[in-house]
C-alpha positions as CSV (number, residue, x, y, z in Angstrom):
1,M,-0.4,0.2,-0.3
2,K,1.5,3.5,-1.3
3,I,0.9,6.8,0.9
4,Q,-1.2,8.6,-0.8
5,L,0.4,12.2,-1.8
6,P,-0.9,15.0,-0.1
7,G,-2.1,16.9,-3.3
8,D,-2.0,20.7,-3.3
9,S,0.5,20.5,-0.2
10,L,3.3,18.2,-1.8
11,G,4.2,21.6,-3.8
12,P,4.5,24.1,-1.1
13,A,6.2,21.0,1.3
14,I,9.1,20.0,-0.7
15,A,10.0,24.1,-1.0
16,F,10.1,24.4,2.4
17,L,12.2,21.3,2.6
18,L,14.6,22.3,0.1
19,F,14.6,25.8,1.7
20,G,15.5,24.5,5.2
21,V,18.1,22.0,3.5
22,A,19.8,25.1,1.8
23,C,20.0,27.0,5.2
24,G,21.0,23.8,7.0
25,L,24.2,23.0,4.3
26,A,24.9,27.0,5.1
27,L,25.2,26.6,8.7
28,D,27.3,23.7,8.3
29,L,29.8,25.4,6.4
30,C,29.6,28.6,8.8
31,A,29.7,25.9,12.0
32,K,32.9,24.4,10.0
33,A,34.9,27.5,10.2
34,L,34.2,28.8,13.4
35,L,34.5,25.6,15.3
36,A,38.2,26.1,14.0
37,D,39.0,29.0,16.5
38,Y,36.1,28.8,19.2
39,S,34.3,26.4,21.3
40,L,32.0,24.2,20.9
41,E,29.6,26.1,23.7
42,Q,30.4,29.6,22.2
43,F,29.3,28.5,18.7
44,V,26.0,26.6,19.7
45,F,25.3,29.4,22.8
46,L,25.6,32.5,19.9
47,R,24.4,30.2,17.5
48,S,21.0,30.4,19.7
49,I,21.2,33.5,20.8
50,V,20.8,34.4,17.4
51,G,18.3,32.4,15.9
52,L,16.0,33.1,19.4
53,L,16.4,37.1,18.2
54,F,15.6,36.6,15.2
55,F,12.3,34.4,15.7
56,L,11.2,37.3,17.8
57,L,11.7,39.7,15.2
58,V,9.7,37.8,12.9
59,A,6.9,36.5,15.6
60,R,4.4,38.9,14.0
61,W,4.3,37.4,10.5
62,Y,3.5,33.7,12.4
63,G,1.1,34.5,14.4
64,G,2.2,36.7,17.1
65,L,3.7,35.6,20.9
66,S,0.3,34.4,21.1
67,S,1.4,31.6,19.0
68,L,3.7,30.1,21.5
69,K,0.7,28.8,23.6
70,S,0.9,25.2,24.3
71,A,-0.5,22.4,26.1
72,L,1.9,20.2,24.9
73,W,4.4,20.8,27.0
74,P,5.4,17.2,27.6
75,W,6.2,17.3,24.3
76,H,7.9,20.3,23.4
77,L,10.2,19.2,26.9
78,L,10.9,16.3,24.9
79,R,11.8,17.6,21.6
80,T,14.0,20.6,23.2
81,F,16.2,17.5,24.8
82,L,16.3,15.9,21.2
83,A,17.8,19.6,20.0
84,T,19.8,19.6,22.8
85,G,21.7,16.0,21.4
86,S,21.2,16.8,17.5
87,M,22.9,20.1,17.8
88,F,25.8,19.4,20.9
89,G,26.2,15.4,19.1
90,F,26.8,16.4,14.9
91,F,29.1,19.7,16.0
92,Y,31.3,17.8,17.8
93,G,31.4,15.5,15.2
94,L,32.2,18.3,12.6
95,M,35.1,19.3,14.6
96,Y,37.2,16.2,14.1
97,M,35.7,14.7,10.8
98,P,35.4,15.6,7.2
99,L,32.4,17.6,6.1
100,V,31.2,15.2,4.1
101,N,31.9,11.8,6.3
102,A,30.0,13.9,9.4
103,L,27.0,15.1,6.7
104,T,26.4,11.6,5.6
105,L,26.4,10.0,8.8
106,A,23.9,12.8,9.4
107,F,21.9,11.8,6.8
108,T,21.3,8.1,8.3
109,A,18.5,10.1,9.8
110,P,16.1,10.1,6.9
111,L,16.2,6.3,7.2
112,I,15.6,6.5,11.1
113,V,12.4,8.3,9.8
114,T,11.1,5.6,7.9
115,A,11.7,3.4,10.3
116,L,10.2,5.1,13.4
117,S,7.3,6.6,11.2
118,V,6.0,2.5,12.0
119,P,5.5,3.1,15.7
120,L,5.4,6.3,16.4
121,L,2.9,7.7,13.5
122,G,1.5,4.1,12.8
123,E,2.8,4.6,8.8
124,H,3.2,1.6,6.8
125,V,6.3,1.0,5.7
126,G,6.5,-2.7,3.8
127,W,9.3,-5.5,4.0
128,R,11.6,-4.0,0.7
129,R,11.6,-0.6,2.6
130,W,12.8,-2.0,5.5
131,L,15.1,-4.6,3.7
132,A,16.3,-0.4,2.4
133,V,16.4,0.9,5.6
134,I,19.1,-2.2,6.5
135,I,20.9,-1.8,3.3
136,G,21.1,1.7,4.1
137,F,22.7,1.2,7.3
138,A,24.8,-1.4,5.5
139,G,26.4,1.7,3.6
140,V,27.4,3.2,7.3
141,L,29.3,0.1,8.0
142,I,30.9,0.6,4.8
143,I,31.9,4.7,5.8
144,L,33.1,3.1,9.4
145,R,34.4,0.7,8.3
146,P,34.6,-0.6,12.1
147,G,38.6,-1.5,13.1
148,T,40.4,0.8,11.1
149,G,39.9,3.4,13.8
150,L,37.3,5.3,11.7
151,F,34.2,4.6,14.6
152,N,35.5,7.0,17.0
153,F,33.6,9.3,19.3
154,A,33.0,11.6,16.7
155,A,30.7,9.3,14.7
156,I,28.9,7.8,17.6
157,A,28.4,11.7,18.5
158,V,27.3,12.5,14.5
159,L,25.3,9.2,14.5
160,G,23.9,10.2,18.0
161,S,22.5,13.3,16.4
162,A,21.1,11.4,13.4
163,V,18.9,9.9,15.9
164,C,18.0,13.2,17.7
165,Y,17.5,14.9,14.8
166,A,14.5,11.6,13.5
167,G,13.1,12.4,16.5
168,L,12.6,15.5,15.4
169,A,10.8,15.7,12.7
170,I,9.0,12.2,13.6
171,T,7.4,15.0,15.7
172,A,6.7,18.0,14.1
173,R,4.7,15.3,12.1
174,K,3.1,14.4,15.2
175,L,2.6,18.2,16.4
176,A,1.9,19.7,13.5
177,A,-2.2,19.4,13.6
178,T,-2.0,21.4,16.9
179,E,1.0,23.5,17.2
180,S,2.1,26.4,15.3
181,S,5.2,26.1,12.8
182,F,6.6,29.4,15.1
183,A,6.4,26.8,18.4
184,L,7.7,23.8,17.4
185,S,11.0,26.1,15.9
186,V,11.2,28.6,18.8
187,Y,11.0,25.5,21.8
188,V,14.1,23.4,20.6
189,L,16.3,26.6,20.8
190,I,15.8,26.4,24.2
191,G,17.5,23.0,25.4
192,P,20.8,24.4,23.3
193,L,21.4,27.7,24.5
194,M,20.6,26.7,28.3
195,A,23.1,23.3,28.1
196,S,26.1,26.0,26.8
197,T,24.7,29.1,28.8
198,L,26.2,26.1,31.9
199,T,30.2,25.5,30.5
200,I,30.1,29.4,27.8
201,R,32.4,31.4,31.0
202,E,35.0,28.7,30.6
203,N,34.9,28.5,27.0
204,Y,34.5,32.1,25.4
205,A,36.8,34.4,23.2
206,T,35.9,37.1,21.7
207,P,34.7,36.9,18.3
208,D,36.6,38.7,15.6
209,A,35.0,41.0,12.9
210,S,34.7,38.1,10.6
211,G,33.8,35.9,13.5
212,W,30.6,37.9,14.3
213,L,30.3,38.0,11.0
214,L,29.8,34.3,11.0
215,F,28.1,33.7,13.9
216,V,25.3,35.8,12.9
217,M,25.2,33.7,9.7
218,A,25.4,30.8,11.8
219,G,22.1,32.3,14.1
220,L,19.8,33.3,10.4
221,C,20.7,30.2,8.4
222,S,19.8,27.9,12.1
223,A,16.4,29.5,12.0
224,G,15.6,29.4,8.2
225,A,17.2,25.3,8.3
226,W,14.5,25.0,11.4
227,I,11.0,27.2,9.3
228,G,12.0,24.9,6.2
229,V,12.2,21.7,8.2
230,V,8.9,21.9,10.1
231,G,7.2,23.8,7.1
232,G,7.7,20.8,5.4
233,Y,7.3,18.2,7.7
234,R,3.8,19.5,8.8
235,R,2.5,18.7,4.9
236,A,3.6,15.8,4.1
237,P,4.5,12.2,5.5
238,P,8.5,12.4,6.9
239,A,9.1,9.1,4.8
240,L,8.1,11.0,1.8
241,L,10.0,14.3,2.2
242,A,13.2,12.9,3.9
243,P,15.4,11.9,0.6
244,L,15.1,15.4,-0.5
245,E,17.4,16.0,2.0
246,Y,20.0,14.0,0.7
247,T,20.3,16.8,-1.4
248,A,22.7,18.1,1.2
249,L,25.6,15.5,0.8
250,I,26.6,17.1,-3.0
251,G,26.7,20.3,-1.8
252,A,29.0,19.2,1.0
253,A,31.4,17.6,-0.9
254,A,31.6,20.3,-3.0
255,A,32.3,22.6,-0.6
256,G,34.3,20.6,1.2
257,Y,36.8,20.3,-1.6
258,W,36.5,23.4,-2.5
259,I,37.4,25.4,0.4
260,W,39.1,22.9,2.6
261,N,40.5,20.5,0.4
262,E,38.3,18.0,1.6
263,V,38.2,14.9,-1.2
264,P,36.1,11.7,0.2
265,D,37.6,8.4,-0.1
266,R,36.6,5.6,-2.4
267,W,34.9,4.3,0.8
268,V,32.6,7.6,2.5
269,V,32.0,7.3,-1.8
270,A,30.4,3.6,-2.2
271,G,28.7,4.6,1.4
272,A,27.0,7.0,0.9
273,L,25.7,5.9,-2.7
274,T,24.5,3.1,-0.2
275,I,22.5,5.3,1.7
276,I,21.3,7.4,-0.4
277,G,20.7,4.4,-3.0
278,S,18.2,3.3,-0.2
279,G,16.6,5.9,0.5
280,L,15.9,7.0,-3.1
281,F,14.1,3.2,-2.9
282,I,12.0,3.6,-0.2
283,V,10.6,6.7,-2.4
284,H,10.1,5.0,-5.4
285,R,7.8,2.3,-3.1
286,E,6.5,4.9,-1.2
287,I,4.9,7.3,-3.9
288,G,5.6,5.4,-7.1
289,E,8.3,5.7,-10.4
290,A,7.4,8.7,-11.8
291,L,8.6,10.9,-8.9
292,A,11.3,8.7,-8.2
293,T,12.7,9.0,-11.4
294,R,12.9,13.3,-10.3
295,Y,14.6,12.9,-7.5
296,L,16.8,10.7,-9.5
297,R,17.5,13.6,-12.4
298,V,17.9,16.1,-9.6
299,F,20.9,14.0,-7.8
300,T,21.9,13.3,-11.5
301,V,22.1,16.9,-12.8
302,I,23.7,18.1,-9.8
303,A,26.8,15.6,-9.7
304,D,27.0,15.8,-13.8
305,A,27.7,19.9,-13.1
306,I,30.1,19.6,-10.4
307,I,31.9,16.4,-12.2
308,A,32.0,19.4,-15.3
309,R,33.4,22.1,-12.7
310,R,35.7,19.8,-11.2
311,H,37.3,18.7,-14.7
312,G,37.1,22.4,-15.6
313,R,39.3,23.1,-12.8
314,Y,42.0,20.6,-13.3
315,T,41.8,21.8,-17.1
316,D,42.0,25.4,-17.2
């Protein structure tokens, strides 16, 4: 039984999610640059402050502060714990891993979303999709190659972050009928802000002009990412939208290469292709061959463009 397409909400859902993915990738680039000079606690603190200020400035466009009212505080408390784990886990890993490696491991989240959508949302996932999820996690083993030293605390932190992120996506979908996008986006900043406040005094360095610029950009991108992700998942099933997030892997590979001269090895590439292929198969099973083919064309066109540019760089 395939998931029914959500009609007119599909287009806006995809647009919201892609906007969130683009903002998330920009945030990761800012973070990679900042974490080379500033502590993780300071990055999380200033990122959360800027993001929170941004949300307060745009509150009137999202129903005002009254839209923060909720009777479901246990759910929001759970989400802020998940956000804290997701934020600290991923950015800790990003400090010690190449960008594309960290992001590839983080993108096991869509597979986790698919698995958790069964017990938590009651959505149907057939045996073929379960097999795709298992194969996707095999891609993680290909990347980490247990016994080679790559399966370290940084990798574990990123995988834990992926679990937390999947929980955020699932709970956003579960609360979409009663909670505003504004509330779902704002409350998740409280946990990371409070956690970083406890330790920032011993880990604070005054930023220079370029540092402040990157911190502000990171905060704004953070807000944009949450608006996009929450706006997308509240309009369409998680298993339908999740594979679209893989587009960030292409951008991360290109940025890591051009900015930090990071070149993923063949194992990372093989593992990433395994994870992406599993996600695309899930899309194929759930929404049909036609739309899955469109996804594949998007990946192919972007990948061809990157390869062409790299070839041009070598031949200039």
